[in-house]
SERO-4910 file (N, C-alpha, C, O; in steps of 0.05 Angstrom, whole numbers):
BEGIN
 pado doro    nc1    nc2    nc3   cac1   cac2   cac3    cc1    cc2    cc3    oc1    oc2    oc3
  Met    A     17    -24      0      0      0      0     18     25      0     36     27     16
  Thr    A     12     44    -17     27     69    -19     23     86      5      0     92     13
  Lys    A     44     94     18     42    113     40     40    141     30     55    149     11
  Lys    A     22    157     41     19    185     34     27    201     58     14    200     79
  Ile    A     49    217     54     61    231     77     62    261     71     69    269     49
  Leu    A     55    276     91     55    306     89     75    317    108     74    312    132
  Ile    A     94    333     97    115    346    114    108    376    116    100    388     96
  Thr    A    110    387    140    105    416    143    130    429    154    140    421    175
  Asn    A    139    450    140    161    467    149    155    495    141    159    502    118
  Pro    A    145    512    159    137    539    152    159    560    153    154    584    150
  Phe    A    184    551    158    206    569    163    219    579    137    208    575    115
  Gly    A    243    590    139    257    603    117    274    583    101    272    559    103
  Ile    A    290    595     83    305    580     64    323    559     77    322    536     68
  Gly    A    339    567     97    358    548    109    344    524    121    352    501    117
  Asp    A    322    529    136    308    507    150    296    488    129    296    464    134
  Val    A    285    499    108    273    482     88    294    464     74    289    441     69
  Ile    A    317    476     69    339    460     57    348    439     76    355    417     68
  Phe    A    349    446    102    357    426    122    338    402    123    345    381    133
  Ser    A    314    406    114    294    383    114    297    365     90    284    344     89
  Thr    A    313    372     70    315    355     46    327    328     51    319    309     38
  Pro    A    346    324     70    355    297     76    332    280     87    331    256     82
  Leu    A    314    292    103    291    277    113    273    268     90    264    245     89
  Ile    A    269    286     70    252    278     47    264    255     32    251    236     26
  Glu    A    290    257     26    304    237     11    305    210     26    302    189     13
  Thr    A    309    211     52    310    187     68    282    173     68    280    148     66
  Leu    A    261    189     70    234    178     69    230    163     43    219    141     42
  Lys    A    239    175     21    235    163     -5    251    137     -8    243    119    -22
  Lys    A    274    136      5    290    112      3    276     89     18    277     66      8
  Tyr    A    264     95     41    251     74     57    224     67     45    215     44     47
  Tyr    A    210     86     33    184     82     21    185     91     -8    174    113    -14
  Pro    A    197     76    -26    201     85    -53    175     91    -68    174    106    -88
  Asp    A    153     78    -60    127     83    -73    110    104    -59     87    108    -66
  Ser    A    122    118    -40    106    137    -25     99    162    -41    112    168    -61
  Tyr    A     78    176    -32     69    201    -44     74    222    -22     63    220     -1
  Ile    A     92    241    -28    100    260     -7     91    289    -15     98    299    -36
  Gly    A     77    301      4     69    329      1     86    346     20     98    336     39
  Tyr    A     86    373     15    102    391     31     88    417     35     80    430     15
  Val    A     84    425     60     72    452     66     95    471     72    111    466     90
  Cys    A     95    494     59    116    514     63    104    542     59     81    545     50
  Asn    A    121    562     64    112    590     58    117    596     29    132    582     15
  Arg    A    105    618     20    107    625     -9    136    631    -17    144    625    -40
  Arg    A    151    643      0    178    652     -6    196    629    -15    214    632    -32
  Val    A    192    605     -3    209    582     -9    197    562    -28    209    542    -34
  Ser    A    172    567    -36    158    547    -52    173    540    -78    174    517    -86
  Asp    A    184    561    -92    199    555   -117    224    540   -111    234    525   -128
  Leu    A    236    544    -88    260    530    -80    256    500    -77    272    484    -86
  Ile    A    234    493    -63    229    465    -56    213    450    -78    212    426    -78
  Ser    A    200    465    -95    183    453   -115    198    436   -135    186    418   -148
  Thr    A    224    441   -138    240    425   -157    252    400   -144    266    384   -157
  Asn    A    246    395   -118    257    372   -105    247    346   -119    223    343   -124
  Leu    A    265    329   -125    259    305   -141    241    285   -126    229    268   -139
  Phe    A    239    287   -100    225    267    -84    198    276    -74    184    262    -60
  Leu    A    190    300    -82    164    311    -73    143    309    -95    150    312   -119
  Asn    A    119    303    -88     97    301   -107     80    325   -109     69    332   -130
  Lys    A     77    340    -86     59    363    -87     67    383    -65     76    376    -43
  Ile    A     65    409    -72     72    431    -54     46    445    -46     29    451    -63
  Phe    A     43    451    -20     20    466    -10     32    492      2     48    490     21
  Val    A     23    515     -7     33    540      3     14    551     25    -10    554     20
  Tyr    A     25    556     48     10    569     70     26    593     79     46    590     94
  Glu    A     18    616     71     32    641     78     17    655    100     -4    667     96
  Lys    A     29    654    124     15    666    148      9    695    144    -13    704    152
  Asp    A     27    711    133     23    739    130     -2    745    113    -16    764    118
  Glu    A     -6    729     92    -30    733     75    -55    728     91    -75    743     89
  Tyr    A    -55    707    108    -79    701    124    -84    723    145   -107    730    150
  Arg    A    -62    733    157    -65    755    177    -77    780    164    -94    793    176
  Glu    A    -68    786    140    -78    810    127   -108    807    120   -124    826    124
  Ile    A   -116    784    111   -144    779    105   -161    780    131   -183    790    131
  Trp    A   -149    769    152   -163    768    178   -170    797    188   -191    802    199
  Gln    A   -152    815    183   -156    843    191   -180    856    177   -193    873    188
  His    A   -184    847    152   -206    859    136   -232    843    138   -253    855    139
  Ser    A   -229    817    140   -253    801    141   -246    773    153   -232    757    141
  Lys    A   -256    769    177   -251    743    191   -265    720    176   -254    698    175
  Ile    A   -288    726    164   -302    705    150   -286    696    125   -284    672    120
  Lys    A   -276    716    110   -260    709     86   -235    693     94   -226    675     79
  Cys    A   -223    701    117   -199    687    126   -206    658    132   -191    639    125
  Leu    A   -227    653    147   -235    626    154   -242    610    129   -235    586    128
  Leu    A   -255    622    110   -261    608     85   -236    600     70   -234    579     58
  Lys    A   -216    618     71   -190    612     57   -176    589     71   -164    571     58
  Ile    A   -177    588     98   -164    566    113   -179    540    107   -166    520    103
  Ile    A   -205    541    106   -221    517    100   -214    507     72   -211    483     68
  Ser    A   -211    525     53   -204    517     26   -177    504     25   -172    484     11
  Phe    A   -158    516     40   -131    505     41   -132    476     53   -119    458     42
  Leu    A   -147    472     74   -148    446     87   -163    426     70   -156    402     70
  Lys    A   -183    435     55   -196    417     36   -177    406     15   -178    382      8
  Gly    A   -160    423      6   -140    415    -14   -122    393     -4   -113    375    -18
  Ile    A   -115    395     22    -98    374     35   -115    349     41   -106    327     36
  Lys    A   -139    353     50   -156    330     58   -161    311     35   -161    287     38
  Lys    A   -165    323     11   -172    306    -12   -149    288    -20   -153    268    -35
  Glu    A   -125    294    -11   -102    277    -18   -101    252      0    -86    233     -6
  Lys    A   -116    252     22   -118    229     40    -91    220     51    -83    197     48
  Phe    A    -77    239     64    -51    232     75    -54    214    100    -73    217    115
  Asp    A    -35    195    102    -35    177    125    -19    188    148    -26    183    171
  Ile    A      2    203    141     22    211    162     28    241    158     30    250    135
  Ser    A     30    255    180     39    283    179     65    285    195     66    276    218
  Ile    A     85    297    183    111    302    196    112    333    200    115    348    181
  Asp    A    109    341    225    106    370    231    132    380    243    140    373    265
  Leu    A    146    397    228    172    409    236    168    438    246    188    453    249
  Ser    A    143    446    251    137    474    256    143    484    284    145    508    288
  Leu    A    147    466    303    151    474    331    127    488    343    129    502    363
  Asn    A    103    484    331     79    497    340     56    477    340     60    454    332
  Tyr    A     33    485    348     11    467    350    -10    470    328    -26    451    324
  Gln    A    -10    493    313    -33    498    295    -35    478    273    -57    469    266
  Tyr    A    -12    471    261    -13    453    238    -23    425    246    -40    414    233
  Ser    A    -12    414    268    -21    388    277    -50    388    285    -64    368    283
  Met    A    -59    411    296    -88    414    302   -105    413    277   -125    399    275
  Phe    A    -96    428    256   -110    428    231   -112    399    219   -132    390    210
  Phe    A    -89    385    221    -87    359    208   -103    338    224   -112    318    213
  Lys    A   -105    342    250   -123    324    265   -151    328    257   -166    309    254
  Ile    A   -159    353    253   -187    360    246   -194    347    219   -217    338    216
  Ile    A   -175    347    200   -182    336    173   -176    306    171   -180    294    150
  Gly    A   -168    294    193   -167    265    194   -141    251    188   -141    227    182
  Ile    A   -119    265    189    -93    251    186    -87    237    212    -83    250    233
  Lys    A    -86    211    212    -86    195    237    -60    196    252    -59    198    276
  Lys    A    -38    193    237    -12    193    251      2    220    246      6    228    224
  Arg    A      8    233    268     19    261    267     44    261    285     41    259    309
  Val    A     67    264    273     92    263    288    107    289    286    104    304    266
  Gly    A    123    295    306    139    320    306    151    326    332    155    309    349
  Phe    A    157    352    337    171    361    361    151    372    381    132    386    374
  Asn    A    156    365    406    141    376    428    158    398    441    171    394    461
  Tyr    A    156    422    429    172    445    438    153    462    456    132    472    446
  Arg    A    161    466    481    145    482    500    116    471    502     97    486    504
  Asn    A    114    445    501     88    431    503     69    439    481     44    438    485
  Arg    A     80    447    458     62    454    436     55    430    418     42    433    398
  Gly    A     64    406    426     59    383    410     34    368    419     32    343    414
  Arg    A     15    381    431     -8    368    443    -26    354    423    -41    336    430
  Phe    A    -25    362    397    -42    349    377    -27    328    361    -37    316    342
  Leu    A     -2    323    369     14    302    356      8    275    369      3    273    393
  Thr    A      8    254    353      5    227    364     31    215    374     31    199    393
  Asp    A     53    224    362     80    215    371     98    240    370     97    255    351
  Lys    A    115    243    390    130    268    392    157    264    405    162    245    420
  Ile    A    175    283    399    202    284    412    203    310    428    198    332    417
  Asp    A    209    308    453    211    332    470    238    346    464    259    334    464
  Ile    A    236    372    458    261    388    454    257    415    468    235    425    471
  Glu    A    280    427    475    280    454    485    290    474    465    282    498    465
  Ser    A    307    465    446    317    482    425    334    465    406    336    440    410
  Phe    A    346    477    386    365    464    369    393    475    377    401    496    367
  Asp    A    406    461    394    432    471    404    454    449    404    477    455    401
  Asp    A    446    424    409    466    403    415    477    390    390    498    376    391
  Lys    A    464    393    367    474    381    342    462    396    319    448    416    323
  His    A    467    387    295    457    402    272    427    399    268    416    379    276
  Val    A    415    420    257    386    419    252    378    396    235    358    384    239
  Val    A    395    389    215    390    366    198    386    341    215    367    325    209
  Glu    A    402    337    235    400    313    252    375    314    269    364    293    275
  Tyr    A    368    338    278    342    340    293    319    331    275    301    316    284
  Tyr    A    319    341    251    297    334    232    297    304    227    276    291    226
  Leu    A    321    292    222    322    263    217    313    247    241    303    225    238
  Asp    A    317    258    265    308    243    289    278    238    289    269    217    300
  Val    A    263    255    276    234    251    276    226    225    262    206    213    268
  Leu    A    244    216    243    238    192    229    238    167    247    226    147    240
  Arg    A    251    169    270    250    147    290    222    141    299    215    119    306
  Leu    A    205    162    299    177    158    306    162    142    286    139    133    291
  Leu    A    174    139    262    162    122    241    176     96    238    171     81    219
  Gly    A    195     90    256    210     65    255    233     66    236    243     45    227
  Ile    A    242     90    228    264     92    209    289    102    224    289    122    237
  Asp    A    311     86    221    336     94    233    353    109    212    367     97    196
  Ala    A    350    136    213    364    153    193    394    154    198    408    165    181
  Ser    A    404    145    221    433    146    226    448    128    206    472    131    203
  Lys    A    434    109    193    446     91    175    447    103    146    459     91    128
  Thr    A    436    126    143    437    139    117    458    160    116    468    169    137
  Ala    A    467    168     92    487    189     89    477    208     68    486    208     45
  Val    A    457    224     75    444    242     56    451    271     64    448    279     87
  Ser    A    459    286     44    466    315     48    442    332     39    427    323     22
  Pro    A    440    356     50    419    375     40    425    381     10    447    385      2
  Lys    A    403    381     -5    406    386    -34    383    404    -44    360    401    -34
  Ile    A    389    421    -63    368    433    -79    374    429   -108    397    422   -115
  Tyr    A    354    432   -124    356    425   -153    349    449   -170    328    461   -166
  Ala    A    366    455   -189    361    477   -207    343    469   -229    347    448   -242
  Ser    A    322    484   -234    304    479   -256    318    486   -283    338    500   -283
  Gln    A    306    478   -305    317    485   -331    316    515   -335    334    527   -347
  Glu    A    294    528   -325    292    557   -327    314    571   -311    325    591   -320
  Ser    A    320    560   -288    342    571   -272    368    570   -287    383    590   -289
  Leu    A    374    547   -299    399    543   -314    400    562   -338    421    573   -345
  Arg    A    377    566   -352    376    584   -375    381    613   -365    395    628   -379
  Phe    A    370    620   -342    374    647   -332    404    651   -326    415    672   -331
  Gly    A    417    631   -314    445    632   -309    461    637   -334    480    653   -333
  Glu    A    454    624   -356    468    629   -381    464    657   -391    483    670   -401
  Arg    A    439    667   -388    433    695   -397    448    715   -380    457    736   -390
  Phe    A    451    709   -354    465    727   -336    494    730   -345    505    752   -346
  Leu    A    507    707   -352    535    708   -362    537    725   -387    555    742   -390
  Glu    A    519    721   -406    520    735   -431    515    765   -427    530    782   -438
  Lys    A    496    772   -411    489    800   -407    512    816   -394    515    840   -399
  Asn    A    527    802   -377    548    816   -362    576    810   -373    596    816   -360
  Asn    A    577    799   -397    603    794   -411    622    777   -393    645    783   -391
  Ile    A    611    756   -381    627    738   -365    631    712   -380    612    699   -388
  Ala    A    656    706   -385    662    681   -399    660    657   -379    663    661   -355
  Lys    A    655    634   -390    653    610   -373    679    603   -359    680    589   -339
  Thr    A    701    613   -371    727    609   -359    734    629   -337    754    626   -323
  Asp    A    719    651   -335    724    671   -315    718    660   -287    702    642   -283
  Leu    A    732    671   -268    728    664   -240    706    681   -228    711    704   -219
  Leu    A    682    671   -229    659    685   -218    655    678   -189    652    654   -182
  Ile    A    654    698   -172    651    694   -143    626    710   -134    624    734   -139
  Gly    A    608    696   -121    585    709   -109    591    718    -81    602    703    -65
  Ile    A    584    743    -75    587    754    -48    560    762    -37    545    776    -51
  Ile    A    554    753    -13    528    758     -1    532    772     26    537    759     46
  Pro    A    531    799     26    537    814     50    513    816     69    517    826     91
  Gly    A    490    807     61    467    806     80    467    779     93    487    765     95
  Cys    A    444    771    102    442    744    115    414    732    113    408    712    126
  Gly    A    397    744     97    370    733     94    350    747    113    358    765    128
  Ala    A    326    738    112    304    752    126    296    741    153    279    752    167
  Ser    A    308    719    161    297    704    184    300    718    211    285    713    229
  Trp    A    320    737    213    323    751    238    311    778    239    311    792    259
  Gly    A    299    787    217    285    813    216    303    836    225    325    839    214
  Ile    A    294    851    244    308    876    252    334    869    267    351    887    270
  Asp    A    338    844    275    362    836    289    383    825    270    404    815    278
  Ala    A    378    826    244    396    813    224    424    825    225    443    811    218
  Gly    A    426    850    233    453    863    234    472    849    252    496    852    249
  Leu    A    462    834    271    479    819    290    495    797    275    514    786    286
  Arg    A    486    790    252    498    767    237    515    776    214    526    759    200
  Arg    A    518    802    209    530    812    185    559    822    190    564    838    208
  Trp    A    577    812    175    605    822    174    604    850    162    585    857    148
  Asp    A    624    866    167    625    894    159    624    898    129    638    884    114
  Arg    A    608    917    120    605    922     91    631    931     79    637    924     56
  Lys    A    646    948     93    671    958     82    690    935     78    705    935     58
  Lys    A    690    915     95    708    892     92    700    876     68    717    865     54
  Phe    A    674    873     63    665    859     39    675    873     14    683    860     -5
  Ala    A    674    900     14    683    915     -9    714    912    -13    723    908    -35
  Gln    A    728    913     10    757    909      8    764    881     -2    783    877    -17
  Leu    A    749    861      7    753    834     -2    748    831    -32    764    819    -46
  Ala    A    727    844    -41    721    843    -70    744    855    -86    752    844   -106
  Asp    A    755    878    -77    777    890    -91    802    872    -92    815    870   -112
  Lys    A    808    859    -70    831    841    -69    827    817    -87    846    809   -100
  Leu    A    803    806    -88    798    783   -106    800    792   -135    810    776   -152
  Ile    A    791    816   -141    793    826   -169    823    831   -176    832    824   -198
  Asp    A    837    845   -158    865    852   -163    882    827   -167    900    826   -184
  Lys    A    878    808   -149    896    785   -149    889    763   -169    906    750   -180
  Tyr    A    863    759   -174    854    737   -191    838    746   -215    828    729   -230
  Arg    A    834    772   -218    818    782   -240    790    770   -239    777    763   -259
  Ser    A    780    766   -214    754    754   -210    732    772   -220    735    797   -221
  Lys    A    710    760   -227    685    775   -231    668    771   -206    665    748   -196
  Ile    A    658    793   -195    644    792   -169    615    799   -174    609    819   -187
  Val    A    596    783   -164    568    790   -164    557    790   -136    562    772   -120
  Leu    A    543    812   -129    531    815   -103    502    805   -104    487    811   -123
  Leu    A    495    789    -84    469    776    -84    455    780    -57    468    784    -37
  Gly    A    429    778    -57    413    781    -32    384    786    -39    376    786    -62
  Asn    A    368    791    -18    340    796    -22    335    826    -24    352    842    -18
  Pro    A    311    834    -33    305    863    -37    310    880    -13    317    903    -16
  Lys    A    306    870     11    309    886     36    339    891     42    346    907     59
  Glu    A    356    877     27    385    880     31    398    897      9    423    898      7
  Ala    A    381    910     -8    391    925    -30    410    947    -22    430    953    -35
  Asp    A    403    960      1    420    982     10    448    972     19    468    986     16
  Ile    A    449    948     30    474    936     39    492    931     15    515    939     14
  Cys    A    480    917     -5    496    911    -29    503    937    -44    525    939    -56
  Gly    A    485    956    -44    491    981    -57    515    995    -45    531   1007    -59
  Glu    A    517    994    -18    539   1007     -5    565    992    -11    586   1004    -15
  Val    A    564    965    -11    588    949    -18    597    956    -46    621    959    -51
  Gln    A    578    958    -64    585    965    -92    598    992    -94    618    996   -108
  Ser    A    588   1012    -79    599   1039    -80    626   1041    -67    643   1058    -74
  Leu    A    631   1024    -46    656   1025    -32    678   1011    -47    702   1017    -43
  Ala    A    671    992    -64    691    977    -79    704    995   -100    691   1010   -113
  Lys    A    730    993   -102    745   1009   -121    740    998   -150    739   1014   -169
  Asp    A    739    972   -152    735    960   -178    705    954   -183    689    956   -164
  Arg    A    699    949   -207    671    944   -215    661    917   -204    674    896   -209
  Val    A    639    918   -190    625    893   -182    597    894   -193    586    915   -196
  Ile    A    586    871   -198    559    868   -210    539    865   -186    544    849   -169
  Asn    A    519    881   -186    500    881   -164    473    870   -174    458    884   -188
  Tyr    A    466    846   -166    440    834   -172    423    830   -147    403    815   -147
  Cys    A    431    843   -125    416    840   -100    388    851   -103    383    873   -111
  Gly    A    368    834    -96    340    842    -97    329    843   -125    306    852   -129
  Lys    A    344    835   -145    335    838   -173    326    811   -185    320    809   -209
  Thr    A    326    790   -169    320    763   -180    299    749   -163    295    756   -139
  Ser    A    286    731   -175    269    712   -161    287    690   -149    311    689   -155
  Ile    A    276    673   -132    291    651   -121    302    634   -144    325    625   -144
  Glu    A    285    629   -164    292    612   -186    316    624   -202    334    610   -210
  Glu    A    315    650   -206    336    664   -220    362    665   -204    384    662   -214
  Leu    A    359    669   -178    382    669   -160    397    642   -161    421    642   -161
  Ile    A    382    621   -161    394    594   -163    410    592   -189    432    581   -190
  Gly    A    399    604   -211    413    603   -236    440    617   -235    460    607   -246
  Ile    A    441    640   -222    467    654   -219    486    638   -201    510    636   -208
  Leu    A    476    627   -179    493    612   -161    506    588   -176    529    582   -171
  Thr    A    492    576   -194    503    553   -209    527    561   -226    543    544   -233
  Lys    A    530    587   -232    552    596   -248    576    605   -231    597    611   -242
  Cys    A    572    606   -205    594    616   -188    614    593   -182    605    570   -177
  Lys    A    639    600   -181    660    580   -173    662    579   -142    670    559   -131
  Leu    A    653    601   -129    655    604   -100    635    624    -91    629    644   -105
  Val    A    624    619    -67    606    639    -55    617    646    -27    624    628    -12
  Ile    A    619    672    -22    629    682      4    606    696     17    594    715      5
  Thr    A    599    689     41    574    698     53    574    698     83    588    683     95
  Asn    A    557    715     94    549    711    122    533    686    124    522    676    104
  Glu    A    529    675    149    512    652    151    483    661    146    475    683    153
  Gly    A    468    643    134    440    649    127    431    630    105    445    612     96
  Gly    A    406    635     96    394    617     76    409    614     50    410    592     39
  Leu    A    421    636     40    435    634     15    460    617     16    469    605     -3
  Leu    A    472    616     40    495    598     44    486    570     38    500    555     25
  His    A    463    562     49    453    534     46    443    529     18    442    506      8
  Met    A    434    550      4    427    547    -25    453    539    -40    452    521    -57
  Ala    A    474    553    -34    499    548    -48    510    520    -42    517    505    -60
  Thr    A    510    512    -16    520    486    -10    502    464    -21    511    443    -29
  Gly    A    475    470    -21    456    450    -32    459    446    -62    452    425    -72
  Leu    A    471    466    -75    477    463   -104    504    452   -110    512    447   -133
  Gly    A    520    448    -88    547    437    -92    567    458    -99    589    452   -109
  Ile    A    562    484    -93    581    506    -98    599    508    -74    590    506    -51
  Lys    A    624    513    -78    643    517    -56    636    543    -41    627    563    -53
  Thr    A    639    543    -15    632    566      1    653    573     22    667    556     32
  Val    A    654    599     29    667    609     53    646    624     68    634    643     57
  Ser    A    640    616     92    619    629    108    630    641    134    648    630    146
  Ile    A    618    663    142    626    678    166    604    676    187    582    684    182
  Phe    A    612    664    210    592    660    231    599    677    255    622    678    264
  Gly    A    579    691    265    582    708    289    568    695    313    579    677    325
  Pro    A    544    705    320    531    695    344    519    667    342    512    654    362
  Val    A    517    657    318    503    631    313    523    608    312    545    612    301
  Asn    A    516    586    323    533    562    325    535    548    298    515    538    288
  Glu    A    558    548    287    563    534    261    558    504    262    552    492    242
  Ala    A    561    492    286    557    464    288    527    457    286    520    434    281
  Thr    A    510    476    291    481    472    290    469    482    264    451    470    252
  Tyr    A    479    505    254    467    519    231    487    522    208    481    536    189
  Gly    A    510    509    209    529    512    187    525    492    165    505    477    164
  Pro    A    544    492    145    542    472    124    542    444    135    556    438    155
  Tyr    A    526    426    122    524    399    132    525    379    109    513    384     88
  Pro    A    541    358    112    560    353    134    585    371    130    588    383    109
  Gln    A    602    372    149    626    388    147    643    377    123    645    353    119
  Ser    A    654    395    108    668    387     83    690    407     78    688    431     85
  Ala    A    711    398     65    733    416     58    725    436     37    738    456     33
  Asp    A    703    431     23    693    450      3    678    473     16    671    493      2
  His    A    672    471     42    657    492     55    672    501     80    670    488    101
  Ile    A    686    523     77    703    533     99    687    553    116    676    572    106
  Val    A    686    548    142    672    565    161    692    581    177    711    570    188
  Leu    A    688    607    178    704    625    194    688    633    219    667    646    216
  Ala    A    698    626    242    684    632    267    705    635    289    724    619    290
  Lys    A    701    654    306    720    658    328    713    640    352    699    647    370
  Lys    A    725    616    350    718    595    370    731    601    398    723    588    418
  Asp    A    750    619    398    764    625    424    750    646    440    759    653    462
  Leu    A    728    657    430    713    677    446    693    663    465    676    647    456
  Pro    A    696    668    491    678    654    510    649    661    507    631    646    517
  Cys    A    643    684    494    615    693    493    600    681    469    576    685    467
  Arg    A    614    667    451    600    656    428    601    626    428    619    614    439
  Pro    A    580    613    417    557    626    405    537    636    426    533    622    446
  Cys    A    526    660    421    507    671    441    479    667    432    460    674    447
  Tyr    A    474    656    408    447    650    400    441    621    409    450    602    398
  Lys    A    425    620    431    418    594    443    388    594    450    377    615    457
  Lys    A    376    571    449    348    568    455    330    587    439    311    599    449
  Phe    A    339    591    414    325    608    395    325    638    404    307    653    395
  Lys    A    344    645    420    346    673    429    376    681    428    394    664    430
  Tyr    A    381    707    424    408    717    423    413    735    447    394    746    459
  Thr    A    438    738    454    446    757    475    452    784    462    468    786    444
  Asp    A    438    805    472    442    831    461    471    840    465    483    837    486
  Cys    A    483    850    443    512    855    443    518    879    426    509    881    403
  Asp    A    533    898    436    540    922    421    568    922    410    577    940    397
  Lys    A    583    901    418    611    899    409    615    882    384    632    889    367
  Lys    A    600    861    381    602    843    358    631    834    353    640    833    330
  Leu    A    646    827    375    673    819    371    676    794    354    695    790    339
  Cys    A    655    777    355    656    752    339    658    757    310    669    741    295
  Leu    A    648    780    301    649    787    272    671    808    267    685    805    247
  Glu    A    674    827    285    693    849    280    722    840    280    739    852    268
  Thr    A    728    818    294    755    808    295    763    790    272    786    781    270
  Ile    A    744    784    254    750    769    230    760    789    209    746    808    202
  Thr    A    784    785    199    797    804    181    792    797    152    785    775    145
  Val    A    797    817    135    794    814    106    814    792     97    807    775     80
  Asp    A    839    793    107    859    774     99    852    746    107    858    727     92
  Glu    A    839    742    129    830    715    137    810    704    117    811    681    109
  Val    A    791    721    109    771    712     90    783    707     63    776    688     49
  Leu    A    802    725     55    816    721     30    831    695     29    830    680     10
  His    A    845    689     51    860    664     53    842    640     51    848    620     37
  Ala    A    819    641     65    799    619     63    789    616     35    786    593     25
  Ala    A    784    638     21    775    637     -7    796    623    -24    789    607    -41
  Glu    A    821    630    -20    842    618    -36    844    588    -30    849    573    -49
  Glu    A    841    580     -5    842    552      2    819    537    -12    823    515    -22
  Ala    A    795    549    -11    772    536    -23    776    533    -53    768    512    -65
  Leu    A    787    553    -66    790    552    -95    811    531   -104    811    522   -127
  Lys    A    830    524    -86    850    505    -93    838    476    -94    850    459   -107
  Arg    A    816    472    -81    805    445    -78    788    437   -102    777    415   -103
***
């Protein structure tokens, strides 16, 4: 009998990519399974190309909240319509990675009998099987997600699956057009630089960002020494950051920050020989595509949120000798005005890491 399994992950780019080993492992154990995935709109194009998924369901909280403010009845009708679309698929199992109770409550209401996931702060009350957790601190998020499979009788420790994303044909075509438009030869050393860190921390995102001036200096050194072509990437809210890096750089850099869809961004990343970035979702997009990376970690623990598994192709720069880091624990950070964990990382250190990565 075909198992029909629904996975829910409402979080950002990095978390969704961290769930891809779970998806692939499920498909290995149940090759005839039908797997659905609930995610937010921002990541739907990213996960829709996954080879092991059959259907994507988009649930965008902000859209529902906006409708609720104008009409509670319209919002409830939209939720009912969303749930009807899931109910008609007749899923047997729900894997809830949301750390909340709403999704498992919804899925209980529509009749999904087995509902597994995390019991974070006793929010797993509508789950049939659960793992108690206080946070993601002791190991990598990928391993936390794979632990949930134990509730289905699957020992994921015997698998060796890395996070992966898949470029669509349109992504690849956009990458080719990007090279042509910017007069970049396929033999050129194209390096992507990401001076932002994604949207997941909102107003606190600055705590995760290396200095913009240093990114500009790094770009100049890479151009001077290797005649590299540099492209700046990021989301629309980071346009001012990339704009400043572009203006501070002495040499010409290409700025595509906020000018692409997720699909187009993937296309550009596939053309990069190396990506240099703060930690964040785009780091995991690059690693998921098999692109070499150099990443800069400040308050966040690289052992929990870094490239997985550790690899010589993905060099992490983090000040491990600082007693105050990592200060992001139990999903909270320690307010800090010094940012020593980032400010003490030098341009030459990042340049050396980039050189090491390019040798491999």
